[in-house]
C-alpha positions in Angstrom: 23.0 -4.9 -4.2 21.3 -6.4 -7.3 18.6 -8.9 -7.9 17.3 -10.7 -4.7 15.1 -13.7 -4.1 12.4 -13.7 -1.5 9.2 -15.5 -0.4 6.2 -13.4 -1.0 2.7 -14.0 0.4 -0.2 -14.4 -2.1 -3.8 -15.0 -1.1 -5.3 -18.3 -2.0 -8.5 -18.1 -4.0 -10.7 -20.4 -1.9 -14.3 -21.7 -2.8 -15.6 -20.2 0.5 -15.2 -16.7 -1.0 -18.0 -17.5 -3.4 -20.4 -17.4 -0.4 -18.5 -15.3 2.1 -16.7 -12.1 1.2 -13.0 -12.1 2.1 -12.4 -9.9 5.2 -9.8 -8.8 7.8 -10.8 -7.2 11.1 -8.1 -4.6 12.0 -9.5 -3.2 15.2 -10.5 -4.8 18.4 -14.2 -5.1 18.2 -16.4 -6.3 21.1 -19.0 -9.1 20.9 -17.5 -10.9 18.0 -18.0 -14.3 19.6 -16.4 -17.0 17.6 -15.9 -14.9 14.5 -12.3 -15.2 13.2 -10.3 -12.0 12.7 -9.9 -13.0 9.1 -11.0 -15.6 6.6 -8.0 -15.1 4.3 -5.5 -17.9 3.7 -2.1 -17.1 2.2 0.7 -19.1 0.4 4.4 -18.3 0.3 6.0 -18.3 -3.2 9.6 -17.7 -4.2 9.9 -14.6 -6.4 12.8 -12.7 -8.1 12.9 -9.0 -7.3 15.0 -6.7 -9.4 16.8 -3.6 -8.3 15.4 -0.4 -9.8 18.8 1.1 -9.8 20.0 -1.4 -12.4 16.9 -1.2 -14.6 17.4 -0.1 -18.3 14.2 2.0 -18.4 12.4 4.6 -16.4 9.3 3.8 -14.4 6.2 6.0 -14.4 2.9 6.1 -12.6 0.9 5.6 -15.8 3.0 2.9 -17.3 4.1 1.0 -14.2 2.0 2.2 -11.3 5.0 3.4 -9.3 8.1 5.7 -9.6 10.9 7.1 -7.5 11.7 10.7 -7.3 14.4 12.8 -5.5 12.7 15.1 -3.0 14.7 16.1 0.1 12.9 17.3 3.2 14.2 19.2 6.3 11.4 17.7 8.4 12.5 15.3 11.2 9.8 15.2 13.9 8.4 11.8 12.8 7.3 10.7 16.3 5.0 13.8 16.7 1.6 13.4 15.2 0.8 17.1 15.5 4.1 18.1 13.8 3.6 15.6 11.0 0.0 16.9 10.3 0.8 20.6 10.7 4.2 20.7 9.0 4.9 17.7 6.8 1.5 16.8 5.3 1.2 20.3 3.6 4.7 19.6 2.1 3.4 16.3 0.8 0.4 17.9 -0.8 2.6 20.4 -2.6 4.9 17.7 -3.7 2.1 15.5 -5.1 0.6 18.4 -7.0 4.0 19.2 -8.5 4.9 15.6 -9.4 1.5 14.1 -10.6 0.5 15.2 -14.0 -3.0 16.8 -14.1 -3.5 16.9 -10.3 -5.8 19.9 -9.9 -6.6 19.0 -6.3 -4.9 16.9 -3.7 -6.5 15.5 -0.5 -4.7 13.5 2.2 -7.1 11.2 4.0 -4.7 8.9 5.8 -1.0 8.6 6.9 0.9 6.0 8.9 4.4 5.3 10.2 5.6 1.8 9.5 8.4 0.1 11.5 9.3 -3.4 12.1 9.0 -4.2 15.8 11.8 -6.1 17.6 11.0 -9.8 17.9 9.1 -10.0 14.6 10.2 -13.0 12.5 12.6 -12.0 9.8 10.8 -14.2 7.2 7.2 -13.9 6.1 4.8 -16.1 8.2 1.6 -17.6 6.9 0.1 -16.7 10.2 -0.6 -13.1 9.4 -2.1 -12.5 12.9 1.4 -12.8 14.5 2.6 -9.5 15.8 4.4 -8.6 19.1 1.9 -5.8 19.9 -1.2 -4.6 17.9 -0.9 -1.0 17.0 -3.4 1.7 17.9 -5.2 2.1 14.5 -6.6 5.5 15.7 -3.1 6.9 16.1 -1.1 7.1 12.9 2.1 7.8 14.8 1.9 4.4 16.5 4.0 2.3 14.1 2.4 -0.3 12.0 4.2 -3.5 11.1 5.5 -3.9 7.5 2.9 -5.6 5.3 3.9 -9.1 4.2 1.1 -9.8 1.7 1.0 -8.6 -1.9 -1.8 -6.2 -1.9 -3.4 -3.0 -3.3 -4.6 -0.6 -0.6 -7.8 0.5 -2.4 -10.2 -1.5 -4.5 -12.2 0.5 -7.1 -15.3 0.4 -4.8 -13.1 1.4 -1.8 -11.7 4.3 -3.8 -15.2 5.7 -4.6 -16.3 5.2 -1.0 -13.2 7.1 0.2 -14.0 10.1 -2.0 -17.6 10.2 -0.9 -16.6 9.9 2.8 -13.8 12.6 2.6 -15.4 15.1 0.1 -19.0 14.8 1.0 -21.3 17.0 -1.1 -18.4 17.7 -3.6 -17.9 14.0 -4.3 -20.3 13.7 -7.2 -18.7 16.5 -9.2 -15.2 15.4 -8.4 -15.9 11.9 -9.6 -16.8 13.2 -13.0 -13.1 13.9 -13.5 -10.1 11.7 -13.1 -9.6 10.1 -9.7 -6.2 8.7 -8.6 -5.3 7.4 -5.1 -1.5 7.6 -4.7 0.7 6.7 -1.7 3.8 8.6 -1.0 6.5 6.6 0.8 9.5 8.3 2.4 12.0 6.4 4.6 13.1 8.3 7.7 16.5 6.7 7.4 18.4 4.6 4.8 16.6 1.3 4.3 19.0 -1.6 5.1 16.4 -4.4 5.5 12.8 -5.0 4.7 12.7 -2.9 1.5 9.5 -2.1 -0.2 8.8 -4.5 -3.1 6.7 -3.2 -5.9 5.0 -5.0 -8.8 4.9 -3.5 -12.3 1.2 -2.5 -12.7 1.4 -3.3 -16.4 1.8 -7.0 -15.5 -1.4 -7.1 -13.4 -5.0 -7.8 -14.5 -8.2 -7.3 -12.4 -8.6 -11.1 -12.3 -5.3 -11.3 -10.3 -6.8 -9.5 -7.3 -9.2 -10.6 -4.6 -11.4 -7.8 -3.2 -11.4 -7.8 0.6 -13.2 -5.9 3.3 -10.9 -4.2 5.9 -12.9 -3.7 9.1 -12.0 -1.0 11.6 -14.0 0.2 14.5 -15.3 3.3 12.6 -14.8 2.5 8.9 -15.0 -0.5 6.6 -12.6 -0.1 3.7 -12.0 -2.3 0.7 -8.6 -3.5 -0.4 -7.3 -6.2 -2.8 -4.9 -9.0 -2.3 -3.0 -10.7 -5.1 -3.4 -14.3 -6.1 -0.3 -16.0 -7.4 0.4 -16.8 -11.0 3.7 -16.7 -13.0 4.5 -13.5 -14.9 4.5 -10.8 -12.3 7.5 -8.3 -12.5 8.8 -7.3 -9.0 11.2 -4.4 -8.2 12.7 -2.7 -5.2 15.1 0.3 -4.6 18.2 -0.9 -2.9 19.4 1.2 0.1 16.6 3.7 -0.4 17.5 7.0 1.3 15.2 9.6 2.9 15.4 11.9 -0.1 14.3 9.1 -2.4 10.5 9.2 -2.4 8.4 6.5 -3.9 5.0 7.2 -5.4 2.6 4.3 -5.6 -0.7 4.2 -7.5 -3.6 2.4 -5.8 -6.3 3.4 -8.1 -6.8 5.3 -11.4 -10.2 6.0 -13.0 -8.5 6.5 -16.4 -8.9 3.1 -18.1 -6.6 4.1 -21.0 -3.3 4.0 -19.0 -1.2 0.8 -18.8 -1.2 0.7 -15.0 -4.3 1.5 -13.1 -2.7 0.2 -9.9 0.3 -1.7 -8.6 0.5 -4.0 -5.7 3.2 -4.2 -3.1 4.6 -5.6 0.1 7.7 -5.3 2.2 10.2 -8.1 1.3 12.7 -9.3 3.9 
């Protein structure tokens, strides 16, 4: 497999966002009345996505915001939340500390299984509320649909809030050093459809991103969705295998690196 072409969903930068902050409500909340689950509007754009396997250069977290590494695992109990948390997450912490330069301390604050549900349209829909069954956001083992919109999981403000929430009294001292939020993606079987599309972080500017509140029942996070413009460089790893792990940078407090983040989606 080589270069592919796909429709990617970008957020439209609407005038309403000057008065009303962009938001998505991810949990069922009572007493919302006529409040819409989101005020975001997306547009589908044809993009070219290149296969990393055919690239003539290496990709790194600091230069591109993502990289792929070979890291086999013997773990297989993916449907067991307790097994994942007791056995696999410690393995992930060790892996990140080994692979990420200068990582003195690693903290895992969230994890999630993603899996396309049967009956989901094979092409991205502008109606982002369509899903056969809403997942239980309080159970990370309940699979979440593939994300169809180009996005960054954590905005700078969201990253700082996460540290303060997770680390409590230690947050102030930790924030004096370098902070990075990095996702680790591992397929549980060879990926034959809906591969993860990744944008070269060096081709992104802060003005390309729209900060958005993500509202859950017990936490309001902050993410960023990408606005369309020509010039983004998209990549994917064809037939990604379970031992081929992807590291994805969501935030980096070091402003001297080329890529402080990348954004991504799952391309059909």
